[in-house]
N, CA, C and O atoms as a GROMACS GRO file, in nm:
protein
  352
    1MET      N    1  -7.445   5.470   0.459
    1MET     CA    2  -7.395   5.342   0.406
    1MET      C    3  -7.460   5.316   0.271
    1MET      O    4  -7.582   5.322   0.258
    2LYS      N    5  -7.379   5.287   0.173
    2LYS     CA    6  -7.430   5.258   0.039
    2LYS      C    7  -7.477   5.114   0.031
    2LYS      O    8  -7.416   5.023   0.089
    3SER      N    9  -7.586   5.094  -0.042
    3SER     CA   10  -7.637   4.959  -0.065
    3SER      C   11  -7.556   4.891  -0.175
    3SER      O   12  -7.485   4.958  -0.251
    4ASP      N   13  -7.568   4.759  -0.185
    4ASP     CA   14  -7.501   4.686  -0.292
    4ASP      C   15  -7.544   4.738  -0.428
    4ASP      O   16  -7.463   4.746  -0.520
    5THR      N   17  -7.671   4.775  -0.443
    5THR     CA   18  -7.723   4.827  -0.570
    5THR      C   19  -7.655   4.960  -0.604
    5THR      O   20  -7.620   4.983  -0.720
    6GLU      N   21  -7.637   5.046  -0.505
    6GLU     CA   22  -7.571   5.175  -0.528
    6GLU      C   23  -7.424   5.156  -0.562
    6GLU      O   24  -7.370   5.224  -0.649
    7ILE      N   25  -7.358   5.063  -0.494
    7ILE     CA   26  -7.217   5.032  -0.522
    7ILE      C   27  -7.203   4.980  -0.664
    7ILE      O   28  -7.117   5.025  -0.740
    8ARG      N   29  -7.288   4.883  -0.701
    8ARG     CA   30  -7.282   4.823  -0.834
    8ARG      C   31  -7.306   4.930  -0.941
    8ARG      O   32  -7.235   4.934  -1.042
    9SER      N   33  -7.405   5.014  -0.921
    9SER     CA   34  -7.438   5.118  -1.017
    9SER      C   35  -7.320   5.214  -1.038
    9SER      O   36  -7.288   5.249  -1.151
   10ALA      N   37  -7.255   5.256  -0.930
   10ALA     CA   38  -7.141   5.347  -0.940
   10ALA      C   39  -7.025   5.282  -1.015
   10ALA      O   40  -6.960   5.346  -1.097
   11ILE      N   41  -7.000   5.154  -0.988
   11ILE     CA   42  -6.891   5.082  -1.056
   11ILE      C   43  -6.924   5.066  -1.204
   11ILE      O   44  -6.837   5.088  -1.289
   12CYS      N   45  -7.047   5.027  -1.236
   12CYS     CA   46  -7.087   5.012  -1.377
   12CYS      C   47  -7.074   5.145  -1.451
   12CYS      O   48  -7.024   5.148  -1.564
   13ASP      N   49  -7.119   5.253  -1.389
   13ASP     CA   50  -7.108   5.385  -1.452
   13ASP      C   51  -6.962   5.419  -1.478
   13ASP      O   52  -6.929   5.474  -1.584
   14PHE      N   53  -6.874   5.388  -1.383
   14PHE     CA   54  -6.731   5.413  -1.402
   14PHE      C   55  -6.678   5.336  -1.523
   14PHE      O   56  -6.606   5.392  -1.606
   15PHE      N   57  -6.714   5.208  -1.534
   15PHE     CA   58  -6.667   5.128  -1.648
   15PHE      C   59  -6.718   5.182  -1.780
   15PHE      O   60  -6.643   5.192  -1.877
   16VAL      N   61  -6.845   5.219  -1.786
   16VAL     CA   62  -6.903   5.271  -1.911
   16VAL      C   63  -6.832   5.400  -1.951
   16VAL      O   64  -6.794   5.417  -2.067
   17GLU      N   65  -6.815   5.492  -1.856
   17GLU     CA   66  -6.752   5.620  -1.887
   17GLU      C   67  -6.605   5.608  -1.923
   17GLU      O   68  -6.558   5.676  -2.014
   18ASN      N   69  -6.531   5.522  -1.853
   18ASN     CA   70  -6.386   5.518  -1.868
   18ASN      C   71  -6.334   5.412  -1.964
   18ASN      O   72  -6.227   5.430  -2.022
   19PHE      N   73  -6.406   5.304  -1.981
   19PHE     CA   74  -6.355   5.196  -2.064
   19PHE      C   75  -6.440   5.170  -2.188
   19PHE      O   76  -6.393   5.111  -2.285
   20LEU      N   77  -6.565   5.214  -2.187
   20LEU     CA   78  -6.652   5.199  -2.304
   20LEU      C   79  -6.680   5.335  -2.368
   20LEU      O   80  -6.766   5.347  -2.455
   21MET      N   81  -6.608   5.436  -2.325
   21MET     CA   82  -6.617   5.572  -2.376
   21MET      C   83  -6.760   5.627  -2.376
   21MET      O   84  -6.799   5.700  -2.467
   22GLY      N   85  -6.836   5.590  -2.274
   22GLY     CA   86  -6.971   5.642  -2.259
   22GLY      C   87  -7.073   5.580  -2.352
   22GLY      O   88  -7.188   5.625  -2.357
   23GLU      N   89  -7.032   5.478  -2.427
   23GLU     CA   90  -7.119   5.415  -2.526
   23GLU      C   91  -7.188   5.293  -2.468
   23GLU      O   92  -7.121   5.200  -2.423
   24GLY      N   93  -7.320   5.292  -2.467
   24GLY     CA   94  -7.396   5.174  -2.430
   24GLY      C   95  -7.391   5.141  -2.283
   24GLY      O   96  -7.374   5.228  -2.197
   25THR      N   97  -7.406   5.013  -2.256
   25THR     CA   98  -7.407   4.965  -2.118
   25THR      C   99  -7.302   4.857  -2.102
   25THR      O  100  -7.250   4.803  -2.200
   26LEU      N  101  -7.271   4.827  -1.980
   26LEU     CA  102  -7.174   4.724  -1.949
   26LEU      C  103  -7.239   4.587  -1.966
   26LEU      O  104  -7.323   4.547  -1.886
   27ALA      N  105  -7.201   4.516  -2.072
   27ALA     CA  106  -7.262   4.386  -2.103
   27ALA      C  107  -7.173   4.273  -2.052
   27ALA      O  108  -7.100   4.210  -2.128
   28VAL      N  109  -7.183   4.249  -1.923
   28VAL     CA  110  -7.104   4.144  -1.861
   28VAL      C  111  -7.185   4.089  -1.743
   28VAL      O  112  -7.250   4.164  -1.670
   29ARG      N  113  -7.181   3.958  -1.728
   29ARG     CA  114  -7.248   3.898  -1.611
   29ARG      C  115  -7.177   3.941  -1.484
   29ARG      O  116  -7.058   3.971  -1.486
   30ASP      N  117  -7.250   3.945  -1.374
   30ASP     CA  118  -7.191   3.987  -1.247
   30ASP      C  119  -7.075   3.900  -1.204
   30ASP      O  120  -6.983   3.947  -1.137
   31ASP      N  121  -7.077   3.771  -1.241
   31ASP     CA  122  -6.971   3.679  -1.198
   31ASP      C  123  -6.864   3.657  -1.306
   31ASP      O  124  -6.774   3.575  -1.288
   32GLU      N  125  -6.873   3.729  -1.417
   32GLU     CA  126  -6.779   3.713  -1.527
   32GLU      C  127  -6.650   3.792  -1.502
   32GLU      O  128  -6.655   3.903  -1.450
   33SER      N  129  -6.536   3.733  -1.537
   33SER     CA  130  -6.408   3.799  -1.521
   33SER      C  131  -6.400   3.923  -1.610
   33SER      O  132  -6.417   3.914  -1.732
   34LEU      N  133  -6.374   4.037  -1.550
   34LEU     CA  134  -6.360   4.161  -1.626
   34LEU      C  135  -6.236   4.158  -1.713
   34LEU      O  136  -6.235   4.215  -1.822
   35LEU      N  137  -6.129   4.093  -1.665
   35LEU     CA  138  -6.007   4.080  -1.745
   35LEU      C  139  -6.030   3.990  -1.865
   35LEU      O  140  -5.995   4.026  -1.977
   36GLU      N  141  -6.090   3.873  -1.843
   36GLU     CA  142  -6.113   3.779  -1.952
   36GLU      C  143  -6.214   3.832  -2.053
   36GLU      O  144  -6.205   3.799  -2.171
   37ALA      N  145  -6.310   3.913  -2.009
   37ALA     CA  146  -6.409   3.971  -2.099
   37ALA      C  147  -6.352   4.088  -2.180
   37ALA      O  148  -6.418   4.139  -2.270
   38GLY      N  149  -6.230   4.130  -2.146
   38GLY     CA  150  -6.167   4.239  -2.218
   38GLY      C  151  -6.219   4.377  -2.178
   38GLY      O  152  -6.194   4.475  -2.248
   39ILE      N  153  -6.290   4.385  -2.067
   39ILE     CA  154  -6.343   4.513  -2.019
   39ILE      C  155  -6.231   4.598  -1.961
   39ILE      O  156  -6.232   4.720  -1.973
   40ILE      N  157  -6.135   4.531  -1.898
   40ILE     CA  158  -6.030   4.602  -1.825
   40ILE      C  159  -5.897   4.529  -1.844
   40ILE      O  160  -5.894   4.407  -1.863
   41ASP      N  161  -5.788   4.603  -1.839
   41ASP     CA  162  -5.655   4.543  -1.844
   41ASP      C  163  -5.581   4.585  -1.717
   41ASP      O  164  -5.640   4.645  -1.627
   42SER      N  165  -5.453   4.554  -1.709
   42SER     CA  166  -5.380   4.583  -1.585
   42SER      C  167  -5.373   4.732  -1.555
   42SER      O  168  -5.381   4.771  -1.438
   43THR      N  169  -5.360   4.816  -1.656
   43THR     CA  170  -5.360   4.960  -1.634
   43THR      C  171  -5.498   5.006  -1.590
   43THR      O  172  -5.510   5.089  -1.499
   44GLY      N  173  -5.600   4.952  -1.653
   44GLY     CA  174  -5.736   4.983  -1.614
   44GLY      C  175  -5.766   4.942  -1.472
   44GLY      O  176  -5.844   5.007  -1.402
   45MET      N  177  -5.705   4.833  -1.429
   45MET     CA  178  -5.725   4.786  -1.291
   45MET      C  179  -5.675   4.892  -1.193
   45MET      O  180  -5.738   4.917  -1.090
   46LEU      N  181  -5.562   4.955  -1.224
   46LEU     CA  182  -5.509   5.061  -1.137
   46LEU      C  183  -5.603   5.182  -1.137
   46LEU      O  184  -5.625   5.242  -1.032
   47GLU      N  185  -5.659   5.217  -1.254
   47GLU     CA  186  -5.755   5.326  -1.261
   47GLU      C  187  -5.878   5.294  -1.177
   47GLU      O  188  -5.931   5.381  -1.108
   48MET      N  189  -5.923   5.169  -1.184
   48MET     CA  190  -6.040   5.127  -1.108
   48MET      C  191  -6.014   5.137  -0.958
   48MET      O  192  -6.100   5.183  -0.883
   49VAL      N  193  -5.896   5.096  -0.915
   49VAL     CA  194  -5.861   5.104  -0.773
   49VAL      C  195  -5.861   5.250  -0.728
   49VAL      O  196  -5.910   5.282  -0.619
   50MET      N  197  -5.807   5.339  -0.810
   50MET     CA  198  -5.808   5.482  -0.776
   50MET      C  199  -5.952   5.532  -0.766
   50MET      O  200  -5.984   5.610  -0.676
   51PHE      N  201  -6.038   5.488  -0.857
   51PHE     CA  202  -6.178   5.526  -0.851
   51PHE      C  203  -6.242   5.478  -0.721
   51PHE      O  204  -6.311   5.554  -0.653
   52LEU      N  205  -6.220   5.352  -0.687
   52LEU     CA  206  -6.279   5.297  -0.564
   52LEU      C  207  -6.235   5.378  -0.442
   52LEU      O  208  -6.316   5.409  -0.355
   53GLU      N  209  -6.106   5.411  -0.438
   53GLU     CA  210  -6.054   5.486  -0.323
   53GLU      C  211  -6.115   5.626  -0.316
   53GLU      O  212  -6.153   5.672  -0.209
   54GLN      N  213  -6.123   5.693  -0.431
   54GLN     CA  214  -6.175   5.829  -0.432
   54GLN      C  215  -6.326   5.833  -0.414
   54GLN      O  216  -6.377   5.910  -0.332
   55HIS      N  217  -6.398   5.751  -0.488
   55HIS     CA  218  -6.544   5.756  -0.486
   55HIS      C  219  -6.603   5.706  -0.355
   55HIS      O  220  -6.698   5.764  -0.302
   56PHE      N  221  -6.547   5.598  -0.304
   56PHE     CA  222  -6.602   5.537  -0.184
   56PHE      C  223  -6.525   5.575  -0.057
   56PHE      O  224  -6.566   5.538   0.053
   57GLY      N  225  -6.413   5.647  -0.071
   57GLY     CA  226  -6.337   5.692   0.044
   57GLY      C  227  -6.272   5.578   0.121
   57GLY      O  228  -6.267   5.580   0.244
   58LEU      N  229  -6.223   5.479   0.048
   58LEU     CA  230  -6.158   5.366   0.114
   58LEU      C  231  -6.015   5.350   0.064
   58LEU      O  232  -5.978   5.408  -0.038
   59LYS      N  233  -5.938   5.271   0.134
   59LYS     CA  234  -5.800   5.243   0.096
   59LYS      C  235  -5.789   5.097   0.056
   59LYS      O  236  -5.822   5.008   0.135
   60VAL      N  237  -5.742   5.071  -0.066
   60VAL     CA  238  -5.720   4.935  -0.112
   60VAL      C  239  -5.574   4.901  -0.085
   60VAL      O  240  -5.483   4.962  -0.143
   61GLU      N  241  -5.552   4.805   0.001
   61GLU     CA  242  -5.416   4.763   0.036
   61GLU      C  243  -5.358   4.674  -0.074
   61GLU      O  244  -5.433   4.610  -0.148
   62ASP      N  245  -5.225   4.671  -0.085
   62ASP     CA  246  -5.160   4.588  -0.187
   62ASP      C  247  -5.204   4.442  -0.178
   62ASP      O  248  -5.226   4.377  -0.280
   63ARG      N  249  -5.218   4.390  -0.056
   63ARG     CA  250  -5.256   4.250  -0.038
   63ARG      C  251  -5.399   4.222  -0.083
   63ARG      O  252  -5.438   4.107  -0.099
   64GLU      N  253  -5.478   4.329  -0.103
   64GLU     CA  254  -5.616   4.313  -0.146
   64GLU      C  255  -5.632   4.316  -0.298
   64GLU      O  256  -5.741   4.296  -0.350
   65LEU      N  257  -5.523   4.341  -0.368
   65LEU     CA  258  -5.525   4.348  -0.514
   65LEU      C  259  -5.522   4.208  -0.574
   65LEU      O  260  -5.425   4.169  -0.640
   66VAL      N  261  -5.628   4.132  -0.551
   66VAL     CA  262  -5.638   3.994  -0.598
   66VAL      C  263  -5.770   3.976  -0.672
   66VAL      O  264  -5.866   4.049  -0.646
   67PRO      N  265  -5.776   3.880  -0.764
   67PRO     CA  266  -5.898   3.856  -0.841
   67PRO      C  267  -6.022   3.833  -0.754
   67PRO      O  268  -6.133   3.871  -0.791
   68GLU      N  269  -6.002   3.769  -0.639
   68GLU     CA  270  -6.116   3.742  -0.551
   68GLU      C  271  -6.185   3.870  -0.506
   68GLU      O  272  -6.302   3.866  -0.467
   69ASN      N  273  -6.116   3.982  -0.511
   69ASN     CA  274  -6.174   4.110  -0.473
   69ASN      C  275  -6.214   4.196  -0.593
   69ASN      O  276  -6.310   4.274  -0.584
   70LEU      N  277  -6.143   4.184  -0.705
   70LEU     CA  278  -6.153   4.286  -0.808
   70LEU      C  279  -6.187   4.238  -0.949
   70LEU      O  280  -6.204   4.322  -1.038
   71ASP      N  281  -6.199   4.108  -0.973
   71ASP     CA  282  -6.208   4.064  -1.113
   71ASP      C  283  -6.350   4.039  -1.165
   71ASP      O  284  -6.365   3.984  -1.274
   72SER      N  285  -6.453   4.076  -1.091
   72SER     CA  286  -6.589   4.067  -1.143
   72SER      C  287  -6.673   4.172  -1.071
   72SER      O  288  -6.635   4.221  -0.965
   73LEU      N  289  -6.787   4.204  -1.129
   73LEU     CA  290  -6.876   4.299  -1.063
   73LEU      C  291  -6.918   4.249  -0.927
   73LEU      O  292  -6.920   4.324  -0.830
   74ALA      N  293  -6.952   4.121  -0.920
   74ALA     CA  294  -6.996   4.064  -0.792
   74ALA      C  295  -6.886   4.075  -0.688
   74ALA      O  296  -6.912   4.114  -0.574
   75ASN      N  297  -6.763   4.041  -0.726
   75ASN     CA  298  -6.650   4.050  -0.632
   75ASN      C  299  -6.625   4.194  -0.588
   75ASN      O  300  -6.599   4.221  -0.471
   76LEU      N  301  -6.633   4.288  -0.684
   76LEU     CA  302  -6.612   4.428  -0.652
   76LEU      C  303  -6.716   4.480  -0.554
   76LEU      O  304  -6.682   4.548  -0.457
   77VAL      N  305  -6.844   4.448  -0.578
   77VAL     CA  306  -6.950   4.495  -0.491
   77VAL      C  307  -6.932   4.439  -0.350
   77VAL      O  308  -6.946   4.512  -0.252
   78GLN      N  309  -6.900   4.311  -0.340
   78GLN     CA  310  -6.879   4.250  -0.209
   78GLN      C  311  -6.758   4.312  -0.139
   78GLN      O  312  -6.762   4.341  -0.020
   79PHE      N  313  -6.650   4.331  -0.214
   79PHE     CA  314  -6.528   4.388  -0.158
   79PHE      C  315  -6.553   4.530  -0.104
   79PHE      O  316  -6.518   4.560   0.010
   80VAL      N  317  -6.614   4.615  -0.186
   80VAL     CA  318  -6.640   4.753  -0.144
   80VAL      C  319  -6.734   4.753  -0.023
   80VAL      O  320  -6.713   4.828   0.072
   81GLY      N  321  -6.837   4.670  -0.027
   81GLY     CA  322  -6.929   4.661   0.087
   81GLY      C  323  -6.858   4.622   0.215
   81GLY      O  324  -6.883   4.681   0.321
   82ARG      N  325  -6.769   4.522   0.207
   82ARG     CA  326  -6.692   4.480   0.326
   82ARG      C  327  -6.605   4.594   0.378
   82ARG      O  328  -6.599   4.618   0.498
   83LYS      N  329  -6.538   4.664   0.287
   83LYS     CA  330  -6.449   4.774   0.327
   83LYS      C  331  -6.529   4.887   0.392
   83LYS      O  332  -6.486   4.944   0.492
   84LEU      N  333  -6.645   4.918   0.335
   84LEU     CA  334  -6.727   5.026   0.392
   84LEU      C  335  -6.780   4.988   0.528
   84LEU      O  336  -6.782   5.070   0.620
   85ARG      N  337  -6.824   4.863   0.544
   85ARG     CA  338  -6.875   4.818   0.675
   85ARG      C  339  -6.763   4.819   0.779
   85ARG      O  340  -6.786   4.855   0.895
   86ALA      N  341  -6.642   4.779   0.739
   86ALA     CA  342  -6.529   4.774   0.833
   86ALA      C  343  -6.487   4.915   0.876
   86ALA      O  344  -6.432   4.933   0.984
   87ALA      N  345  -6.513   5.013   0.791
   87ALA     CA  346  -6.471   5.150   0.822
   87ALA      C  347  -6.568   5.222   0.916
   87ALA      O  348  -6.537   5.330   0.966
   88ARG      N  349  -6.684   5.163   0.939
   88ARG     CA  350  -6.784   5.230   1.025
   88ARG      C  351  -6.742   5.231   1.169
   88ARG      O  352  -6.814   5.283   1.254
   0.00000   0.00000   0.00000
């Protein structure tokens, strides 16, 4: 089982590599909207979902594609943690 710190680190690394072209660090508060901060757009959201499914071995259902699950680092970490715990 991955810890919240490990989940957050993997997600941040994904954003840096895929959306910041490997430059610097992800400069966004954990509760800040990734869409509003310009870190990710709708296409990027689909890439992120594919990453979550592949990296963490989970399935993101269409009904789960909501800001409450995916629009901030804090929401993403909580969402992935819930999905991983439910899969045990």
